[in-house]
Every structure is written in C-alpha cells, then in structure tokens.
N, CA, C and O of each residue as an XYZ file, in Angstrom:
312
protein
N      10.698      4.680      3.139
C       9.605      4.290      3.097
C       9.150      2.932      2.097
O       9.302      2.804      0.882
N       8.675      2.197      2.869
C       8.484      1.192      2.089
C       7.082      0.961      1.334
O       5.986      1.060      1.886
N       7.285      0.652      0.042
C       5.969      0.515     -0.888
C       6.181     -0.947     -1.715
O       7.111     -1.535     -2.267
N       4.902     -1.141     -1.486
C       4.814     -2.655     -2.241
C       4.384     -2.591     -3.443
O       4.543     -3.550     -4.198
N       3.669     -1.284     -3.906
C       2.852     -1.092     -5.261
C       2.305      0.404     -5.298
O       1.777      1.126     -4.452
N       2.680      0.575     -6.729
C       2.672      1.842     -7.295
C       1.486      2.533     -6.430
O       0.848      1.871     -5.611
N       1.202      4.069     -6.692
C      -0.058      4.318     -5.985
C      -1.354      4.081     -6.853
O      -2.463      3.912     -6.347
N      -1.109      4.086     -8.186
C      -2.258      3.902     -9.219
C      -2.869      2.556     -9.131
O      -4.028      2.279     -9.440
N      -1.737      1.547     -8.561
C      -2.002     -0.220     -8.900
C      -2.551     -0.026     -7.286
O      -3.288     -0.976     -7.021
N      -2.438      0.758     -6.323
C      -3.087      0.379     -5.008
C      -4.385      0.863     -4.984
O      -5.378      0.232     -4.622
N      -4.337      2.180     -5.443
C      -5.903      2.143     -5.549
C      -6.833      1.475     -6.029
O      -7.925      1.284     -5.494
N      -6.218      0.795     -7.788
C      -6.747      0.188     -8.289
C      -7.310     -0.946     -7.592
O      -8.525     -1.137     -7.545
N      -6.404     -1.749     -7.015
C      -6.759     -2.764     -6.321
C      -7.773     -2.790     -5.340
O      -8.512     -3.747     -5.105
N      -7.771     -1.500     -4.682
C      -8.888     -1.130     -3.086
C     -10.225     -0.832     -4.169
O     -11.238     -1.418     -3.788
N     -10.374     -0.169     -5.222
C     -11.278      0.078     -6.347
C     -11.903     -1.206     -6.355
O     -13.088     -1.390     -6.078
N     -11.073     -2.101     -6.683
C     -11.825     -3.801     -7.429
C     -12.030     -4.388     -6.139
O     -13.160     -4.870     -6.058
N     -11.300     -4.528     -5.037
C     -11.910     -4.954     -3.812
C     -13.383     -4.267     -3.489
O     -14.278     -5.018     -3.102
N     -13.624     -2.984     -3.627
C     -15.003     -2.775     -3.219
C     -15.914     -3.083     -4.086
O     -16.973     -3.576     -3.697
N     -15.703     -2.881     -5.251
C     -16.749     -3.178     -6.213
C     -16.910     -4.508     -6.219
O     -18.003     -4.938     -6.587
N     -15.864     -5.440     -5.814
C     -16.618     -6.954     -6.166
C     -17.229     -6.988     -4.617
O     -18.374     -7.438     -4.589
N     -16.841     -6.709     -3.688
C     -17.790     -7.047     -2.536
C     -19.095     -6.417     -2.663
O     -20.055     -7.080     -2.272
N     -19.367     -4.905     -3.284
C     -20.605     -4.392     -3.222
C     -21.510     -5.710     -4.429
O     -22.709     -5.987     -4.383
N     -20.787     -6.121     -5.103
C     -21.346     -6.748     -6.317
C     -21.781     -8.423     -5.890
O     -22.575     -9.178     -6.452
N     -21.219     -8.566     -5.097
C     -21.488    -10.077     -4.398
C     -22.572     -9.557     -3.120
O     -22.895    -10.342     -2.228
N     -22.989     -8.376     -3.161
C     -23.717     -8.460     -1.439
C     -23.044     -8.448     -0.219
O     -23.530     -8.585      0.903
N     -21.833     -8.264     -0.552
C     -20.986     -8.315      0.928
C     -20.478     -7.245      1.629
O     -19.872     -6.456      0.904
N     -20.508     -7.029      2.492
C     -19.570     -6.158      3.444
C     -18.285     -6.192      3.380
O     -17.593     -7.170      3.099
N     -17.936     -5.110      3.644
C     -16.434     -4.539      2.977
C     -15.812     -3.928      4.107
O     -16.205     -2.784      4.332
N     -14.904     -4.409      4.914
C     -14.015     -3.752      6.455
C     -12.875     -3.944      5.645
O     -12.603     -4.646      4.671
N     -12.265     -3.068      6.372
C     -10.944     -2.418      6.047
C     -10.192     -1.835      6.963
O     -10.672     -0.963      7.688
N      -9.003     -2.201      7.058
C      -7.789     -1.672      8.295
C      -7.160     -0.620      7.517
O      -6.499     -1.116      6.605
N      -7.125      0.440      7.535
C      -5.758      1.522      7.086
C      -4.740      1.699      8.254
O      -5.218      2.292      9.220
N      -3.613      1.364      8.358
C      -2.749      1.532      9.497
C      -2.073      2.763      9.114
O      -1.666      2.983      7.974
N      -1.956      3.638     10.199
C      -1.293      4.884      9.886
C       0.082      4.807      9.495
O       0.748      5.840      9.420
N       0.578      3.667      9.234
C       2.295      3.574      8.693
C       1.874      3.447      7.262
O       2.723      3.733      6.418
N       0.481      2.994      6.795
C       0.497      2.606      5.194
C       0.143      3.843      4.425
O       0.625      4.391      3.434
N      -1.212      4.179      5.495
C      -2.272      5.167      4.608
C      -1.620      6.757      5.161
O      -2.031      7.825      4.706
N      -0.416      6.626      6.339
C      -0.757      8.009      6.705
C       0.464      9.285      5.997
O       0.881     10.297      6.560
N       0.649      8.993      5.213
C       1.907      9.581      3.742
C       0.806     10.621      3.237
O      -0.359     10.261      3.064
N       1.277     12.061      2.986
C       0.444     12.703      1.979
C       0.045     12.138      0.679
O      -1.122     12.423      0.411
N       0.710     11.349     -0.315
C       0.183     10.694     -1.497
C      -0.833      9.534     -1.185
O      -1.411      8.882     -2.055
N      -0.942      9.401     -0.130
C      -1.686      7.776      0.425
C      -3.002      8.273      0.906
O      -4.049      7.645      0.748
N      -2.900      9.548      1.561
C      -3.917     10.178      1.958
C      -4.948     10.417      0.594
O      -6.078      9.932      0.540
N      -4.291     11.322     -0.578
C      -5.015     11.254     -1.222
C      -5.446     10.078     -2.145
O      -6.197     10.282     -3.099
N      -4.976      8.887     -1.858
C      -5.582      7.611     -2.613
C      -6.429      7.445     -1.830
O      -7.281      6.688     -2.295
N      -6.728      7.885     -0.497
C      -8.181      7.493      0.309
C      -9.055      8.317     -0.161
O     -10.213      7.967     -0.390
N      -8.537      9.718     -0.399
C      -9.916     10.458     -0.767
C     -10.395     10.071     -2.168
O     -11.502     10.493     -2.500
N      -9.582      9.192     -3.179
C     -10.017      9.141     -4.239
C     -10.976      7.947     -4.160
O     -12.068      7.838     -4.719
N     -10.226      6.892     -3.190
C     -11.306      5.579     -3.157
C     -12.722      6.038     -2.300
O     -13.737      5.355     -2.436
N     -12.717      7.099     -1.515
C     -14.030      7.350     -1.280
C     -15.033      7.911     -2.171
O     -16.232      7.805     -2.427
N     -13.623      8.790     -2.654
C     -15.322      8.961     -4.029
C     -15.697      8.351     -4.792
O     -16.820      8.550     -5.253
N     -14.651      7.055     -5.360
C     -15.372      5.871     -5.991
C     -16.448      5.348     -5.118
O     -17.567      5.464     -5.618
N     -16.417      4.943     -4.249
C     -17.406      4.518     -3.223
C     -18.415      5.090     -3.082
O     -19.492      4.494     -3.090
N     -18.301      6.471     -2.909
C     -19.465      7.744     -3.175
C     -20.626      7.395     -4.836
O     -21.805      7.564     -5.145
N     -19.628      6.956     -5.351
C     -20.495      7.037     -6.546
C     -21.380      6.253     -6.725
O     -22.235      6.715     -7.479
N     -21.661      4.877     -6.245
C     -22.545      3.772     -5.959
C     -23.837      4.606     -5.262
O     -23.586      5.695     -4.747
N     -24.839      4.233     -5.252
C     -26.013      4.590     -4.574
C     -26.414      3.433     -3.574
O     -27.290      3.590     -2.724
N     -25.724      2.286     -3.737
C     -26.219      1.097     -3.146
C     -25.579      0.675     -1.870
O     -25.757     -0.296     -1.134
N     -24.585      1.949     -1.822
C     -23.969      1.484     -0.251
C     -23.508      2.033      0.777
O     -22.810      3.047      0.770
N     -23.919      1.303      1.919
C     -24.485      2.368      2.875
C     -22.792      2.153      3.819
O     -22.066      1.162      3.905
N     -22.645      3.586      4.415
C     -21.291      3.723      5.021
C     -21.818      3.624      6.841
O     -22.495      4.491      7.393
N     -21.483      2.799      7.274
C     -21.712      2.573      8.815
C     -20.487      2.167      9.764
O     -19.523      1.424      9.582
N     -20.897      2.936     10.832
C     -20.133      2.521     12.026
C     -20.035      1.031     12.476
O     -20.785      0.317     11.811
N     -19.335      0.388     13.396
C     -19.545     -1.061     13.981
C     -20.812     -0.724     14.706
O     -21.849     -1.341     14.462
N     -20.762      0.125     15.485
C     -22.332      0.000     16.522
C     -23.077      0.310     15.206
O     -23.845     -0.651     15.151
N     -23.330      1.086     14.076
C     -24.360      1.368     13.270
C     -24.914     -0.092     12.839
O     -26.098     -0.392     12.992
N     -23.855     -1.063     12.229
C     -24.062     -1.906     11.830
C     -24.615     -3.305     13.295
O     -25.395     -4.222     13.035
N     -24.249     -3.186     14.103
C     -24.885     -3.815     15.498
C     -26.430     -3.698     15.673
O     -27.307     -4.519     15.941
N     -26.424     -2.344     15.415
C     -27.900     -2.022     15.743
C     -28.844     -2.768     14.798
O     -29.796     -3.509     15.044
N     -28.313     -2.364     13.662
C     -29.381     -2.633     12.420
C     -29.423     -4.509     12.380
O     -30.246     -5.325     11.965
N     -28.247     -4.593     12.959
C     -28.320     -6.619     13.203
C     -29.495     -6.882     14.332
O     -30.530     -7.505     14.095
N     -29.166     -6.329     15.527
C     -30.139     -6.584     16.565
C     -31.534     -6.482     15.949
O     -32.265     -7.468     15.850
N     -31.928     -5.097     15.486
C     -33.148     -4.743     15.101
C     -33.988     -5.925     13.913
O     -35.160     -6.300     13.886
N     -32.949     -6.229     13.122
C     -33.391     -7.434     11.841
C     -33.245     -8.634     12.385
O     -33.799     -9.438     11.635
N     -32.661     -9.312     13.547
C     -32.513    -10.319     13.691
C     -32.835    -10.810     15.360
O     -32.584    -11.960     15.719
N     -33.170    -10.215     15.903
C     -33.488    -10.189     17.507
C     -34.799    -10.878     17.765
O     -35.835    -10.225     17.640
N     -34.835    -12.013     18.080
C     -35.953    -12.516     18.376
C     -36.357    -12.885     19.832
O     -35.871    -13.832     20.449
N     -37.451    -11.898     20.389
C     -37.236    -12.387     21.795
C     -36.557    -11.523     22.928
O     -36.415    -11.990     24.058
C-alpha cells in the first residue's frame, strides 16, 4: 500500500484546499481515485472531510449537471 502522507496530514491538506477555495470564492473540484481513497482508513478521511465541508453554510454541493444548468440560467443570453 503506497502512502505519501499520513492520514492526518492528508485530511489537513484536503481541508486547507477546501477552505482556501471557498474563502477565495472559487469552485473546488476533486477527483478521488479508488486506488487512493478506496481503503478503509481513507474512506473515514473522506467522511471527516465531508463533515468539515458541511460545517459551512456558504457552500453549494452540486453535480456537474447542476452547475451546467445554473450557468445556462445565469449566463445564457438569447
């Protein structure tokens, strides 16, 4: 099992990336490959990350389709 960082450091990095993106008004997209996140301990990390994300009330969780529909509604002219 290859690991580049401890679980706590990984969670801290993910939370900081999320917080930084939200604080700057940016959209955060992430890809969690099953080889990396599909391990029991890492799934717990994802749950903790989602808990952290849900603590904010200024975040929109959306699918790509939701974002596309929003963009078309807000920016479609004609």
